[in-house]
MIZA-307382 format. One record per residue (C-alpha): x, y, z; residue in three letters. Coordinates in steps of 0.001 Angstrom, whole numbers, plus 500000, padded with zeros to 6 digits. Layout:
// MIZA-307382
XYZALA...
// end
This chain:
// MIZA-307382
452383134783884691UNK450892134696887762UNK453594135010890079UNK455294137757887637UNK451801140382888164UNK451669138945892292UNK454740139111893446UNK457196141524890427UNK454670143984889664UNK454268146046892642UNK457869145422893909UNK458731147164890347UNK456024149952891113UNK457085150155895184UNK460984150306894217UNK460151153111890470UNK458133155020893679UNK461328154922895477UNK463622155725892682UNK461533158754891749UNK461203160384895346UNK464891159798896094UNK465585161815893826UNK463619164058894210UNK464454164467898511UNK467954164783897398UNK467433167862895417UNK467180169357898441UNK470691168583900457UNK471989169766896734UNK474102172461897086UNK472512175776896093UNK474581176629892785UNK473887173054892019UNK470441173223892319UNK470069176600889609UNK469955176496886202UNK473856176054884169UNK475279179273883486UNK474944180256879736UNK478067181792879054UNK
// end
């Protein structure tokens, strides 16, 4: 249990933050028409 708390938990938090940061920064490189909401009709 101590191994999970000291080794795996910080890595999980850092990797989750990295995935969230990548998802936010990836929107910058998308074309403008993909960032706009989908057309209703």
